[in-house]
C-alpha positions in Angstrom: 0.0 0.0 0.0 2.8 2.4 0.8 4.2 2.0 -2.7 0.9 2.9 -4.3 0.5 6.1 -2.2 4.1 7.1 -3.1 3.4 6.7 -6.8 0.2 8.8 -6.4 2.1 11.6 -4.7 4.8 11.8 -7.4 2.1 11.9 -10.1 0.3 14.7 -8.3 3.5 16.7 -7.9 4.2 16.4 -11.6 0.7 17.5 -12.5 0.9 20.5 -10.2 4.3 21.5 -11.7 2.9 21.3 -15.2 0.0 23.5 -14.3 2.3 26.1 -12.7 4.5 26.1 -15.8 1.5 26.8 -18.0 0.4 29.7 -15.7 3.8 31.4 -15.8 4.1 33.9 -18.6 7.0 33.5 -20.9 9.6 36.2 -20.5 12.0 37.0 -23.4 15.5 35.9 -22.5 18.6 37.8 -23.4 22.1 37.8 -21.9 22.0 41.4 -20.6 21.9 44.2 -19.4 23.4 43.0 -16.2 23.2 44.3 -12.7 26.8 45.4 -11.9 26.9 43.3 -8.8 26.8 40.2 -11.1 30.1 41.1 -12.7 33.1 40.7 -10.3 35.8 42.0 -12.7 34.3 44.8 -14.8 37.5 45.7 -16.8 38.1 42.0 -17.5 34.5 41.5 -18.6 34.9 44.1 -21.4 38.5 43.0 -22.2 37.2 39.5 -22.9 34.6 41.0 -25.3 37.2 43.1 -27.1 35.3 46.2 -26.0 36.4 49.6 -24.7 34.3 50.8 -21.8 33.5 53.8 -19.6 32.5 53.6 -16.0 29.9 56.2 -15.1 28.9 54.8 -11.7 25.2 54.2 -12.3 26.0 52.4 -15.6 29.0 51.1 -17.4 28.9 51.4 -21.2 30.8 49.0 -23.4 32.2 50.4 -26.7 32.6 47.7 -29.4 35.7 47.8 -31.5 35.5 50.3 -34.3 33.0 52.7 -32.7 33.4 56.0 -30.9 32.1 57.3 -27.6 30.8 60.8 -27.8 29.7 63.2 -25.1 26.8 65.5 -25.9 24.5 67.7 -23.8 20.9 66.6 -23.4 18.0 69.1 -23.5 18.4 69.8 -19.8 22.1 70.6 -20.1 23.3 67.3 -18.6 26.0 65.2 -20.3 24.9 62.2 -22.3 27.0 59.5 -23.7 26.6 58.2 -27.3 28.1 55.1 -28.9 28.6 56.1 -32.5 29.4 54.4 -35.8 29.0 55.4 -39.4 25.7 53.5 -39.3 24.1 54.4 -35.9 24.0 56.6 -32.8 23.2 54.6 -29.7 22.2 56.4 -26.4 22.1 54.2 -23.2 20.1 55.4 -20.2 19.1 53.9 -16.9 16.2 54.8 -14.6 14.9 54.0 -11.1 12.0 51.6 -11.2 9.6 49.9 -8.7 10.2 46.4 -7.6 7.4 45.1 -9.7 8.0 44.9 -13.5 6.0 46.9 -16.0 7.7 50.3 -16.1 9.2 49.7 -19.6 5.7 48.9 -21.0 4.5 52.3 -19.6 7.5 54.1 -21.0 6.8 52.6 -24.5 3.2 53.7 -24.4 4.2 57.3 -23.4 6.8 57.5 -26.1 4.4 56.2 -28.7 1.9 58.9 -27.8 4.4 61.7 -28.0 5.9 60.5 -31.3 2.5 60.1 -32.9 1.6 63.7 -31.9 4.8 64.7 -33.8 3.6 63.0 -36.9 5.8 59.9 -36.7 4.8 56.5 -38.1 5.1 54.5 -34.9 4.9 50.8 -34.3 5.8 48.4 -31.5 7.6 45.2 -32.5 8.9 42.2 -30.7 12.6 42.0 -30.0 15.0 39.9 -27.8 13.9 41.7 -24.7 10.2 42.1 -25.6 8.8 45.4 -26.8 10.8 47.7 -29.1 9.3 51.0 -30.3 10.1 52.0 -33.8 9.3 55.5 -35.2 9.8 56.4 -38.9 10.4 60.1 -39.5 11.4 62.0 -42.6 15.0 60.9 -43.3 15.4 59.1 -40.0 14.4 56.0 -38.0 14.3 56.0 -34.2 14.2 52.8 -32.2 13.9 52.4 -28.4 14.8 49.1 -26.7 14.4 48.5 -23.0 14.0 46.1 -20.2 13.1 46.1 -16.5 15.7 44.9 -14.0 15.8 44.8 -10.2 14.4 48.3 -9.3 15.8 49.7 -12.5 14.9 50.1 -16.1 17.5 50.3 -18.8 17.0 51.5 -22.4 19.0 52.4 -25.5 17.8 54.8 -28.2 19.0 54.2 -31.6 19.1 56.7 -34.5 19.9 56.0 -38.1 18.9 56.9 -41.6 16.2 54.6 -43.1 18.6 52.6 -45.3 20.7 51.6 -42.3 17.9 51.0 -39.8 18.2 47.2 -39.4 22.0 47.3 -39.1 21.7 50.1 -36.6 19.2 48.1 -34.5 21.8 45.2 -34.2 24.5 47.7 -33.2 22.2 49.1 -30.6 21.4 45.6 -29.2 25.1 44.8 -29.0 25.6 47.8 -26.7 22.4 47.1 -24.7 23.2 43.5 -23.9 26.6 44.4 -22.4 25.3 47.4 -20.4 26.0 47.2 -16.6 23.6 49.0 -14.2 24.3 50.1 -10.6 20.9 51.2 -9.1 22.2 51.7 -5.6 20.1 51.3 -2.5 18.8 54.9 -1.9 15.1 55.5 -2.4 14.3 57.3 -5.7 11.2 58.3 -7.5 10.3 55.8 -10.2 11.4 56.8 -13.8 14.0 59.2 -12.4 17.2 58.9 -14.5 20.1 57.6 -12.4 22.7 60.2 -11.8 26.0 59.6 -13.6 29.5 60.0 -12.2 31.5 61.9 -14.9 35.2 61.2 -15.1 37.3 64.3 -14.3 38.9 64.7 -17.7 35.5 64.5 -19.4 34.0 67.0 -16.9 36.8 69.4 -17.7 36.1 69.2 -21.4 32.4 69.7 -20.8 33.0 72.8 -18.6 35.2 74.2 -21.4 32.5 73.6 -24.0 29.9 75.2 -21.9 32.1 78.3 -21.4 32.5 78.5 -25.2 28.8 78.2 -25.7 28.1 81.0 -23.2 30.7 83.2 -25.0 29.0 82.5 -28.4 25.6 83.4 -26.9 27.0 86.7 -25.5 28.5 87.5 -28.9 25.2 86.8 -30.6 23.4 89.0 -28.1 25.8 91.9 -28.8 25.3 91.5 -32.6 21.5 91.6 -32.2 21.8 94.7 -30.0 23.9 96.4 -32.7 21.5 95.4 -35.4 18.6 96.8 -33.4 20.5 100.1 -32.9 21.1 100.4 -36.6 17.4 99.8 -37.2 16.5 102.6 -34.8 18.8 105.0 -36.7 16.9 104.2 -40.0 13.3 103.9 -38.8 13.2 105.8 -35.5 12.0 102.7 -33.8 13.6 102.4 -30.4 15.7 99.2 -29.9 14.3 96.5 -27.6 16.4 95.5 -24.7 18.0 92.1 -25.3 18.9 89.9 -22.4 21.0 86.8 -22.6 21.3 84.0 -20.1 22.9 80.6 -20.4 20.9 78.5 -22.9 18.8 81.4 -24.1 19.4 82.9 -27.5 18.4 86.6 -27.6 15.5 87.4 -29.7 13.2 84.7 -28.3 14.9 81.5 -29.5 16.5 78.9 -27.4 20.1 77.7 -27.6 21.1 74.1 -27.5 21.4 73.8 -23.8 17.9 75.3 -23.0 15.6 73.5 -25.4 12.6 72.1 -23.5 11.4 68.9 -25.2 8.1 67.1 -24.6 8.6 64.5 -22.0 10.4 61.5 -23.5 11.1 62.5 -27.0 13.7 65.2 -27.6 16.9 64.7 -29.5 20.1 65.5 -27.6 22.2 68.4 -28.6 25.4 67.5 -30.3 27.2 70.7 -29.4 29.1 71.2 -27.2 30.7 67.7 -27.6 33.7 65.8 -26.4 34.7 62.5 -27.9 36.5 59.4 -27.0 37.2 56.4 -29.1 37.0 52.6 -28.7 40.2 50.7 -29.0 41.0 49.2 -32.4 41.8 45.8 -31.0 40.6 43.8 -28.1 42.2 44.6 -24.8 38.0 46.6 -24.4 18.3 56.8 -20.2 12.4 61.7 -20.0 13.5 61.5 -23.7 14.5 62.1 -27.5 12.5 62.9 -30.6 13.5 61.4 -33.9 12.3 64.5 -35.7 15.3 66.3 -34.2 17.5 63.2 -34.3 20.7 63.6 -36.2 21.6 60.6 -38.4 25.0 59.3 -37.7 27.8 60.7 -39.8 28.5 58.6 -42.9 32.3 59.4 -42.9 34.2 57.4 -40.3 35.9 59.3 -37.4 39.7 59.2 -37.3 40.9 56.2 -35.4 43.2 56.5 -32.4 44.9 54.0 -30.2 44.5 53.7 -26.4 41.5 53.4 -24.1 38.3 55.3 -24.4 39.3 57.4 -21.5 42.8 58.2 -22.8 41.5 59.5 -26.1 39.4 62.5 -25.0 39.9 65.0 -27.8 39.9 68.7 -26.9 39.6 69.5 -30.5 36.2 67.9 -30.7 34.7 70.3 -28.2 
C-alpha cells in the first residue's frame, strides 16, 4: 500500500508542476543588461569581449571595436554618452523603477503617444527583450529598446537613416546586452534617471565647451543689439532690450542647452561635444525625438589607439 501512495504523490506533484508552468508567462530571454553586482571583474568583462568601456557609476557602457564614444548635452544641459558608428547613434540610459516589473511597458506607451503627436509613423515590435518601439520620421528612423531589471529600467535609443535602420538596430542591441547597471540602495522616484559620475577629464572638457557656448551666446546678443540700434537709426523705432542668459538665444529663440522637449522625445544636442574612441583591437536613459534626431555621420571618425578614457579629444569640443 505504501508503494501505491508514493506513486500517487509523485504523479500529483508532476501534474501541479505542469499547471504552474502553464500559468507562468514567458519572459523574453537575453544575456544582458546585467546588474553590476553580477560582474566581479568589470574591466576583465569588457576585455574578454574586445570592447572599450567607460564607467559612469550608475552604468558602465561597453564600446565595441571600431565605434566612438561621444559626449553630448541633453535638453536639460546634462552630459549624455553616445556610442557612434558610421551607421548608428546609440544612447544608453538607466532609470529608477519599482520592484514590480512593467515600467518599460508604460514608457513605451508614453513615447508612442508623444511621437504620434509629432507625426511619426510609430509601431511596437517584438525583440529579444520584448517590446521595441520604432518610429519612422522623414529621413530618420528612431528605435527604443528597454527592459526592467531589479528596481531599474535600462534602455537604449538608436538613431539611423532609413537605409541603415536594421543594421543600426543590431548595433544598438550589441551595446544594450553588455550594459551594466548600478541602481544603488537609496530611495528614488520611479522613472527618475540615475545620476552619472562623470570622469574628471570629461567633466573638464564639458566645462570648457559650456564656457565656449556662453561666449558665443553673448556675442550673438551683442550682434543683435547692434542690429537693433542700426534699425532705430533708420526707422526711428527704439531698440528693444536684449537679455541673454545661459541656454537662451536673444530674440526669443533657445540655444542648444535650453531647449525644452516634450517628456520622453527630444533629440540630444550635439554641441558642445567631447569625444573618445573605442580601441582598435581587443584589450575593451524623459527622452528624445526622432524629428530632431541627427543621423550618424557617414564618414568614419579618425581612429586612435588607447583606451576610451585616454583619447578624450579637446579639438572635438
